[in-house]
GUMARSE-15743 format. One record per residue (C-alpha): residue number from 1; chain; x, y, z. Coordinates in pm, whole numbers, plus 32768, in hexadecimal, padded with zeros to 4 digits. Example, Ala and Ser with C-alpha at 12.3 -4.5 7.8 and 13.67 -1.06 7.14 Angstrom:
     n   chain     xx     yy     zz
     1       A   84CE   7E3E   830C
     2       A   8557   7F96   82CA
***
This chain:
     n   chain     xx     yy     zz
     1       A   568D   DCDD   8603
     2       A   57E1   DC61   858E
     3       A   5886   DC8A   843F
     4       A   59B8   DD04   8386
     5       A   59E6   DE7E   8397
     6       A   59DE   DF0A   8236
     7       A   5A09   E079   8293
     8       A   5A5C   E12F   83D3
     9       A   5A48   E2A1   841F
    10       A   5B3C   E300   8533
    11       A   5B2A   E44A   85F0
    12       A   5AC9   E513   84BB
    13       A   5A94   E68B   84D1
    14       A   5A35   E773   83B3
    15       A   5A0F   E8EE   83BD
    16       A   59B1   E9F7   82C0
    17       A   5A4C   EB3A   8335
    18       A   59DE   EB58   849D
    19       A   58B9   EA68   8478
    20       A   58EF   E906   84FA
    21       A   582B   E814   841C
    22       A   58B5   E6D3   84B9
    23       A   595A   E6BD   860E
    24       A   5A2C   E591   867B
    25       A   5944   E489   85E3
    26       A   599D   E317   85DF
    27       A   58D2   E1EC   8563
    28       A   58F9   E0C2   847D
    29       A   583B   E015   8366
    30       A   5843   DE9A   835B
    31       A   5849   DDD9   8219
    32       A   56ED   DD72   81A8
    33       A   5624   DE54   828D
    34       A   5537   DF78   825C
    35       A   55C4   E08E   8335
    36       A   54E4   E1BC   836C
    37       A   5566   E318   83BC
    38       A   5451   E3F0   844D
    39       A   541F   E53A   84FD
    40       A   5369   E686   84DD
    41       A   53B0   E77D   83C4
    42       A   550E   E80B   83E5
    43       A   558E   E6E0   84A9
    44       A   56AE   E69E   83B6
    45       A   5626   E566   830C
    46       A   5667   E5CB   81A3
    47       A   57B6   E661   8203
    48       A   5813   E50D   8292
    49       A   57BF   E45B   814C
    50       A   5888   E564   8093
    51       A   59B3   E512   8170
    52       A   598A   E39C   8133
    53       A   5988   E3BF   7FB8
    54       A   5A9D   E4C3   7FAE
    55       A   59D6   E5F8   7F4F
    56       A   5A39   E69F   8097
    57       A   5B87   E677   8148
    58       A   5B75   E67E   82C5
    59       A   5C62   E757   838C
    60       A   5C83   E63F   848B
    61       A   5C53   E4C8   8493
    62       A   5C70   E3A4   83A6
    63       A   5B9E   E2C0   82CB
    64       A   5BFE   E152   82AC
    65       A   5B62   E09A   8186
    66       A   5BAB   DF2D   813A
    67       A   5CD0   DF3A   822B
    68       A   5D71   E06C   818E
    69       A   5D81   E1A6   8262
    70       A   5D75   E2FD   81C2
    71       A   5D4E   E467   821E
    72       A   5CFA   E4D9   80BC
    73       A   5C5B   E437   7F8B
    74       A   5BCD   E4CA   7E4B
    75       A   5A6C   E467   7DDD
    76       A   5AE9   E3B3   7CA4
    77       A   5BD7   E2E8   7D7E
    78       A   5AB6   E289   7E62
    79       A   59ED   E21C   7D32
    80       A   5B10   E14D   7CAF
    81       A   5B23   E09F   7E00
    82       A   59B3   E03E   7DFF
    83       A   5901   E15F   7EAD
    84       A   57CB   E1DE   7DF5
    85       A   56EC   E302   7E56
    86       A   5592   E396   7E21
    87       A   5539   E4F9   7E86
    88       A   542B   E5BE   7F3D
    89       A   53E5   E67B   7DFD
    90       A   53DA   E598   7CCD
    91       A   551E   E5B7   7C07
    92       A   54C9   E522   7AB3
    93       A   5507   E58A   794B
    94       A   53AA   E60F   7909
    95       A   53C0   E608   778C
    96       A   5435   E49F   7780
    97       A   5357   E36D   778D
    98       A   5331   E288   78B8
    99       A   540B   E180   7812
   100       A   551D   E277   77B8
   101       A   5523   E306   7919
   102       A   5549   E1AB   79AB
   103       A   5659   E15F   78AA
   104       A   5729   E27E   7937
   105       A   5749   E1AD   7A71
   106       A   5810   E0AE   79A6
   107       A   5916   E1A7   792D
   108       A   5A1C   E140   7A2D
   109       A   59F9   DFD6   79BE
   110       A   5A2C   E022   784E
   111       A   5B8C   DFC7   77E0
   112       A   5B8D   E05B   7680
   113       A   5C02   E1C2   7664
   114       A   5B26   E2E0   75F1
   115       A   5B9F   E2C1   7487
   116       A   5B1C   E15C   746C
   117       A   59DE   E1B6   7525
   118       A   599B   E2D2   7431
   119       A   59CA   E1E7   7309
   120       A   58D9   E0E7   73A2
   121       A   5984   DFDE   72D0
   122       A   5A33   DE95   7308
   123       A   5AA9   DE58   746E
   124       A   5A06   DF98   74EC
   125       A   58B4   DF31   7460
   126       A   58D6   DDD8   74FE
   127       A   5927   DE7B   764A
   128       A   5801   DF6B   7632
   129       A   5712   DE4C   75EB
   130       A   5791   DD93   771E
   131       A   5765   DEC3   77FF
   132       A   5613   DF17   7768
   133       A   559F   DDB9   77C2
   134       A   55F7   DDFD   7930
   135       A   5535   DF44   7925
   136       A   5405   DE9C   788C
   137       A   540A   DDA0   79A9
   138       A   540C   DEC1   7AA4
   139       A   52EA   DF62   79EB
   140       A   5229   DE1D   7A0E
   141       A   5289   DE06   7B7E
   142       A   5203   DF67   7BC1
   143       A   50CC   DF29   7AED
   144       A   5104   E057   7A0C
   145       A   50FC   DFAB   78BA
   146       A   4FE6   E094   7848
   147       A   50C5   E1C9   786B
   148       A   520E   E13B   77EB
   149       A   520C   E222   76B8
   150       A   516D   E34F   7765
   151       A   5242   E484   77AD
   152       A   525A   E492   7928
   153       A   5203   E604   792E
   154       A   50A3   E5A2   78C2
   155       A   5076   E4A8   79E0
   156       A   4FC6   E4E8   7B2B
   157       A   50AA   E513   7C56
   158       A   5070   E3B9   7CE8
   159       A   50E0   E310   7BA7
   160       A   520E   E3F4   7B8B
   161       A   527B   E37E   7CE3
   162       A   5256   E216   7C6B
   163       A   532C   E260   7B37
   164       A   5437   E2FA   7C16
   165       A   5438   E1BF   7CE9
   166       A   545E   E0F7   7BA8
   167       A   558D   E1C2   7B3E
   168       A   562F   E185   7C91
   169       A   55E5   E00F   7C7E
   170       A   567F   E005   7B21
   171       A   57CD   E04D   7BC7
   172       A   57A8   DEFF   7C7F
   173       A   5805   DFAB   7DC7
   174       A   5882   DF00   7EFD
   175       A   580C   E02C   7FCA
   176       A   56D7   E0ED   7F5B
   177       A   5699   E243   7FF7
   178       A   552B   E2AD   7FE1
   179       A   54DD   E416   8040
   180       A   5366   E431   8083
   181       A   5300   E340   7F6C
   182       A   518D   E367   7FC5
   183       A   517A   E4E1   7FED
   184       A   5041   E56C   7F46
   185       A   4FA6   E417   7F05
   186       A   4E45   E3A6   7F50
   187       A   4DFE   E26C   801D
   188       A   4DF2   E17E   7EF3
   189       A   4F39   E207   7E67
   190       A   4FDE   E1E2   7FBC
   191       A   4F6C   E079   7FD4
   192       A   5000   E030   7E7C
   193       A   5149   E0DE   7ECD
   194       A   5160   E027   801B
   195       A   513C   DEDB   7F67
   196       A   524A   DF36   7E69
   197       A   5338   DF9D   7F81
   198       A   5301   DE55   803B
   199       A   5334   DD8B   7EFC
   200       A   546B   DE55   7E9C
   201       A   54F5   DDFB   7FF0
   202       A   548D   DC8E   8006
   203       A   548D   DC1F   7E9B
   204       A   558F   DD04   7DFA
   205       A   5684   DD06   7F1C
   206       A   569B   DE7D   7F58
   207       A   56EB   DEF9   80B4
   208       A   5615   E02F   80E5
   209       A   5639   E172   81AA
   210       A   54E8   E21F   81AD
   211       A   547D   E380   820B
   212       A   5303   E390   8234
   213       A   5210   E46B   82F6
   214       A   50EE   E374   82F7
   215       A   5120   E2C4   8444
   216       A   503A   E1A7   83E5
   217       A   5115   E15B   82B7
   218       A   5253   E178   8387
   219       A   51D5   E088   8490
   220       A   5158   DF8C   8390
   221       A   528C   DF88   82AE
   222       A   53B7   DFC1   838E
   223       A   5495   DECB   8444
   224       A   5535   DFE5   850E
   225       A   54FC   E15A   8531
   226       A   55EB   E275   8584
   227       A   554C   E3BE   85F4
   228       A   55E9   E515   85C4
   229       A   5584   E662   8659
   230       A   563B   E7A7   8611
   231       A   5756   E6DC   857B
   232       A   5788   E5FE   86AB
   233       A   572F   E48F   86DC
   234       A   5627   E469   87EB
   235       A   55C4   E2FB   87BD
   236       A   562D   E1C2   8703
   237       A   5594   E067   8706
   238       A   547D   DF86   868E
   239       A   5335   E033   862E
   240       A   526F   DFCE   8765
   241       A   537F   E053   8849
   242       A   53A7   E198   878D
   243       A   5237   E1ED   8776
   244       A   520F   E1C6   88EE
   245       A   533F   E29F   8940
   246       A   52C5   E3DE   89E8
   247       A   53D2   E4B4   8940
   248       A   5354   E43E   87ED
   249       A   51EA   E47A   884C
   250       A   523D   E5DB   88BB
   251       A   5319   E62E   8791
   252       A   526D   E57F   8672
   253       A   510B   E51D   86C6
   254       A   50B7   E667   876C
   255       A   5042   E5E0   88BC
   256       A   509F   E6BA   89E1
   257       A   50C4   E7F4   890F
***
């Protein structure tokens, strides 16, 4: 597979005290692809996403994003540069409605200061209407019109995960980091979420880095897969190659244990 490299991870290591979470890991993400990061529990997958979006700062190595190399970046800087994120555990404002949660994803694109936004008058009101229109389109895309005015704390887990995806999409990200977007879902919910991920990639132009434990989903959705074990990279390639790699079978699928 060929394509422009959007992000590259070069020789990154991350430790917490004496515990090595990531050890000398390198891989890249190409523009327009779905790039899966897999491995058993404790492999360092979430830590890697936290390095990419600036939540963690590696002791060694560099991240290059859109041609700019960095050793450190803050999460708000990553967001400003087009990197959006969802989490293993849903991180929504539980007392706010679906629409209002998705609207928070537009905050970086709002030009009027907080004074004008509080007044909700004149230019600020015009701006809010424009951004609300974008959020309503995302609500339609995710087929959650029926819960647009429902507080998300009252929603079942599968719908909360869909709302969180909507908030990330509202940022219009160039790179979308999805940390176990289907955790805790039943088969029908997984099928729906898989379709939304594919359409976000193909129709909305988001390059996607995906952590997921369901190997069927990974093999169906991904263009390439990188495999971590105990913080080290043990395989990297197209899905068919990775799933037949004996190191991956031993580490992740449980064969040979």
